[in-house]
N, C-alpha and C positions, 0 to 999 in steps of 0.2 A: 313676049312674054303671055302667060295666059291671064285671064281676067283675074282669078285669084292671085296670081303673083303680082299684077298690078295693084290690086286693092292692098295687098301686104306690104307694098313699098311705103305706104302712107303710115305704117305702123313703127312705134319707137319704143322699144321693148326694155325692161329691167332685167338684171341677171336673176333675180327671183324668177320670173315669167320663164327665162331659158332653163333654171334647174328643176323648176315644176314640170317641165315637159321633156325630162331625159338628160339635161345637159347640152354642151354647146353642139356635140356632134350630132346627137339625135334631133336636137330641135331645129337646127337651120335646115336640115335634110326635109324635115317636113314644113316649116314654117320660114321661107326666105323674106324675112321681114326687111323693110328700109333701114332701120337703125336700131341703136342702142343708146342707152342712158349710162353715164359713167360717173362714178362718185367714188371720192377718196375718204368718204367718212368712216365711222367705226363700223368694222364688218360685224354683221349678225349671222350667226351660223346655226343651223338646225342640227338634229342630234347625228347626222351623217356628215357634219363638217361643210355643208355646202351653205351658200349664201341664201338667206331667206328676207334680206331687205334690199336696198338700192346700191349699197356699197360694195365694191369688188376691188380686185387687185389690177395693176397694170398687166401682169402676165395673163390675168384672166380675160381680160378685155382682147390682147392679142390672141389668146385662143379663139376668141368668138370670131374675130377677124379671120382667123385662118379657116374655121370651117362654114362660114358664110359664104354662098355661091354668087353673091353679089358684093360689090363695094359697101360697106355699110358707112351709113352717115351718123357718126359719133357726136353725141352732144353731152354737156356737161354744164351745172351750174357754176363750178370753178375747178381748179386743180392747181398744184404749186410745181414749178420749175424743179426738177432734181436738183438739189444742192442749194436750194432757197432757205434761207435761217429766217428772215423777218417774217412772221406770221400775223400781220394785221392787214385789216382792210381799211384803205386809206379814202375810200369814196366820201365819208362824210366829212373829211379834210377839204374837198373841194367846194362844199357848200361856203366854208368860210374864206377860203383864198380867191374862190371864184376865178381861179388861173387856169385859162385854156389851154395853156402849153402843159401844164399838169394833167389836165383832163385826157389830152392827147396821149402822153406818155404812159398814164394808167391804162389806156386803151391798148396801147402798145405792149405793156408788160402781160396784159391779158391774154393778148395774141401769142405772146411767146409761152405762156403758162399752156395755152391749148396745144400749139405745135410740139412743145417738147412731150406732151403723150400722146400724139396722133389723133387729137380731138378737131373735129372738122367745124364745129358748131357751137358758140356758147350762148347759155340761155341768160342773157344779160346784156345790157344792163336795165334794171329796173328804173323806170323814169316817173314813178308815181310822186306825188305832190302831198306834203303834210299839212293838210288845210284842217282837219282835225288833229289837235297835238296828242291825242291818246292812241292815236291808230297804230296798230302792229304793222310797222314796215321801217325801213332803212332809207328815208326820204332826206336828200339834202336840202331842202328849200320848198317854200310854199309860194316861190314866185315862179310863174311858168317861162318868163323869159330867161332866168337863171338856168332852169332846168333844161329847156331847148338850147341854149348856148354851150352848156358843160356837156350834156350828154351828146350832142352832134359830134362835139370833137373826139368824146371818147368812143363813139361808133367808128368815127374814122379810123381811129388808132387801131382798133380791133382788127377792121377790114382791111387796113393797109397790110396786115399781117397775113392776108389770105384766110382769115377766119371770118366765117358768117356770125353775124352779131344778132341777137335778138332784143326788142325792145319790151317791155311788160310794166303792168298788168293790164290790159285793156278790158274794160273801157277806163280803168284807172282807180287805185286805192287811196285813200286819204280824207274820206268825207264821212265815213261811217266806221265806229268803233266795232266792227265785227270781223273776227278773224276767219277768212274765207277756207283755211284748214279745217276748221270746226263746224262751220254753218255757211249758209250763202250770205254773201256781203252784198252791199250796195253802194253806187255812186249816186248821191243824191242832189247834185246839181242840177238845175233848169239847164235844158238844152243849149239855149245862147251862152249861157256862163261855161259850160262844159266845152263848147266849140273856143272859148277864148282861153281856155286854159288847157285842158287835157287834149282837146282837138289841135289847139295850137302847138302842143309839144310833140304829138304824134306826126303833123304834117311837116314839121322840122326834121324829124328823123327820117321821113320819106324822101325830102329834098337830099338828104346826106345818102340815100341809096341803101338804108338798112334792109338786111336780106330777110328778117323775120320778125314777126310781131306773134306775142303770146297773148291769147285771150285768157280770161279767167272766169272765177265763179262769182262773178258779181253782176248786179242788175244796173241797168239805167231807164230808170222808167220814165225818164222824160223824152226817151226816144222809143222804147218798146214797153207799151204800158198793157199788154194784152196779157190778163192775169191767168195762171194756170194752176188749178188747185190752191188758188188763193195766194199765190206767189207770182211776182214779177220775174220773167225768164232771166236767167243769167246769160252771159255772153257766150258761154260755153254751149249752151242749147239753142240761142237765137240767132235765126237767120236774119233778122232785121239788124242786128248788132254786128255779126261777124261778116255776112255778106252784103247787106245794104248800105251800111255805115262804114264799116271799116274797108271793103275792098270797093264799094261804089263812090258813095259820097266824099270819103277822104281819099280814096283813089290809089289804095296800096295794091302795088304789084308783087310783092313778094309773097312768101309762104307763111300762112298761118298756123300757128301750134296751139294747141291746148295746154292749159295748165294740167298737172297731174290728174289723170282720171280715177284717182282713188280717194280723193280730198273729202271731206265731210260737208263742204260747202255745194258738192254736185251730186252726192252719193244718194240714190234712191233704193239701194238694195239690189239693183239689176245693172251689173256692170256692162253686160254685152247691149241691153238696150240704151244705155247711157252713151256707149261710144258710137253706135248707129246715129243717135240723136245729134252728136258733136259733127260727125261726117256730114249728115244732111244740112247741118246750120252754115257749114262752109269751112269747117278745119280741114287743112291740108296734110296734117301731120297730128297722129294721136299720140298723145304722151302716156306712157304707161298703161295700154289698154290690154284686155284679155284677148289672146290671139284669135280665140275661137269666133269673135265678132266679126271675122272676115269672111266667115260663111254666111252669116246673116245680111252684111253688106252685099255680098255676090247675089244672093237670093233677090233683095230687093231692087237691085240694078238689073236684072234679067227679067223681073216683073214689070219694070217700068216705073216703080215707085220712087226710087233714085233716078235720076237721068244720067245716062252716061256721061253727059258733058259736066257733072258734079266731079267725077272721077278724072276726067279728062283736065279739068281746070287744075286740079290737086297735082297730078303729074306735071304738068307744064311749070307749075310753080316750084316742085321740088326739083325739076332738071336746072332750073335756073340757080337754085342754090349749089347744086353738083357742079356745074359749069365754072361757077365763080371759084369755087374750092379746087377744082381739078386743074383749073389754069394756075391758080398760085402755086399748087404743088409742083405742077410741070416745070414752070418757069423759075422756080424757087423764089418767087416772089415775097419774101419776108426776112426777116433777121434771125440768125440762128440764137436759140435761148441762151441767156447769159445770166446765170444767178447773181452774180456780183453787181450786174446792172439792175436787175430786179430788187434787190435788197437796198442798195443805195438809192434808188429812184423812188420807193415806197417811203424811205425814211424822211427824205427830203420832202414829199407830198405831204406828210404827216406833220413836220415841223412847220410849214408853211401854212397850215391850217389850225394850229393852236392860237387862241385868242385870249387876250387880256381884256375880257369885256367890262370890267369894271376896277378901277383903283382910284375911287372916290375920295379916300381920306390919306392917300399916299402911303400906305402900309408896304406897299413894293416900291424899290426892292428891299427884301429882307436885311436886317442889319443882323450878321453872324454872332456879333457879341452880345446884342439884346435879346434875341430868341435862342435861348440855351436849352430850353425844355419845351418841347413841342409834342402836343396830343395829336393824333392822326385817329379820327373816326371812321372807322370802315363802314360806309354805308353801301354795302354790295349786296348783290343777290346770292350769296353764298349760304350754305347749310350751316351755319352756326360757326364755321371755322374763320379763321382771319383770312381773308382773300390774298391772292399773290400779288395784286396790284398794290394793296396797302403795305404789305411786308417789303415790297420792292421799293416803296417811297421811304419807309422807315430805314432800309439798308442804305439807301443814297445819301439821306442826311448824315447817317452815321460815318460813311466814307468821307463826309466832309467836317467832321468833327463835332456834329450837331447831334444833342441826344433826342430821341423821339419815341414814344411809345404809341403803341396800336391798342384801341379799345372798341368793343362792340357788344351792343346789348344780347348777351347769351341767357340770360335769367339766371342759370345755375352756377356762375361763377361771379366773383366780386369785380365784375367790369362793366358795369350797367352805366348808360349814357343818356337813357331816356327821360329821366324825371327831375323835375326841377331841383330835389335834393342832391341828385348826382351831379348835376351841371354846377351847382355851386361849389361842391368841393374839388370839381376838376378846373374850375376857373382859377381857383386859389394855387393849384398844384401845377399850373403850366402858364407859359409867356405866350404861347400861340397854339390855337386850334384850327386845324384843317380837316374840312369835312371831304372826305375821298368817296364820291357819289359815283355809283356805277350800276345804273338800272336803265333799261331800254324806254321804260314808260311807268307810271304809278298808276295801279288799277286795283290792289289788294292791299290787305293789312299785312305786313310782313316786318320783319326786324328793319330792312334797309328803308323802309318808308316811315317806319316809326322814327327813324334817326333823322329824316327830314323835318318831322315835327320838332325834335330835340334840337336841331340846329337852330331853330328861332329862339331858342332860350339863352343861347350864347351871346355874351357881350361882341356887339359888331368890331369893335376896336381892335380885336384881338382874334379874328376870325377870318378864315378864306374858304370858300367854296371853289373844291376842284370837280369839274364835272366831266366824266366819261360816258354820260348817257345821253339822253335826248337834248339836244340843243334848245328846246322850248320850255326846260326846266327853268331857265333863268328868269322868264316872265312869269310862267304859271305857279311856280313855288317859291321863288326866291327874288321876288321883285325890289326888295328893299335891301338886299345884301350889298354893302359897297366894294367888296372885294371878292372878284369873281373870275375863275379861269376856265374856260371853255375849251375842252381837249380835242375833241372831234375825232379822237381815235381811240383805240384800246390799250390798256396799260401793258407794256412790254418793258424791258429793261431799258430798251433805247429811247421810248418816249417819255419813260419816267426821268430819265435824265434829262432830257429837254425840258421836262417842266422845272426840276430843280434849278436848271441852269437859268431858266427866265425868272424863278422866283426870287433868286440870288442876284440877279442883275448882271449876269455873266452873258447873257444873250439877250435878245428882244423878241417878243412875241408879236409877228406881224399879221396874225390871222385877223379877219374882220368878223362881224357879228353874222349869224347866218339868219338872226331875227328878222328877215325881209318882211316888212308888214304888209302882207296880202291885203289887196283891194276886193278879193272875194268874200261876200259875205253869203254864209251857209243859213 
């Protein structure tokens, strides 16, 4: 390979980048990159019908593979097995069940999903911790021992299917309420506490042999406190964090991949300069870079500003991933994707994660004869309309001969739930009130969040909180509610049925509280 070809091997591009440079055939002839990012999200098409976002089709992915002169390293955040029907993410359920076999099986499912689409490398799992309950993330716990144990088994499940796993987001989300998609984030822990928490979980993953770590646009000033333009350096740009801490002090021997190099958390307006700096800092794989950055890196290597050893290190770590994946494909060292197994296992994991957090006044199981008129308050983040989750709950009660109505504060129709006068009328009209809460966090004034306020005006003796959102709502917003169900999954027909089965005493909720009292003081 030429020097330029070696550099391009570190580039993981999007379909947008490919289309911007003439489409698959023309692009790969000029830019023999090392990999491509695959997404099954909603297609965003330009005026010519070409993808202008990150999502593409399975057929287009295979077209890219066809025209690439080298075997592409294909990565994805997620995918579905063809024929899979259940579309929920059961990872939060693991925080409640702490079932290590479930963690392994979920890893196996992820591996199956990747193999079904010919994806070599999954950009997960996220092993962040929710030490700040307002954080924008999908953390299953604030306890490093639980994070370490659960995700170690998930990583093994993924990699036993011959798929490279990635743990992220180094140096760790969960201490600072800034979304790094929008602006630079921070991990605010003192370094000794960081080592006891995030450092501990990453070392657990390294013991399991995880193939990749994703750095992100988050600083750790307790380790790298050299200000640049008034800011502490984010891991994306920090040699201290990526090379000295991650590869050196923690001893990570796999490949380091950046988080997306287009996020607001690292954008300076110069994508080429940003890509070069990430490579200099120690990133081995560059996610969503402009391909023109390869020429700049080449010049800096030839001039000696970037040592050749930096590129050699990156290529050696990438080769390690490739050998792992190629051996699995050659030996067929994985299970064939099975959509029925995937659907069944996902639902079993979700069921074990549903938690009857409180039944302090013995309201459950519900007596069908006593509760003939039920009000479902739809506290979901929808734009005015009743959510599908609330409607499914209404229908599930109706199928069992119980009348249920759904209301929501929409202002322009007579279904208001927010004010005391509304509450008084509703309490007279219904035997039971279920607050169906679906919000990932509470950080703005919205209908869903006003309904959290309204929930406290209802008589506790006839009220149930059913929460599909953050598990920390129970202590942050509902500390005194005596009847509280923590779903730890999203509402689909199957999980709503599980909920009603448990409310009526036909099954038992077996999940445990995810409210592990962290000993970490922020």
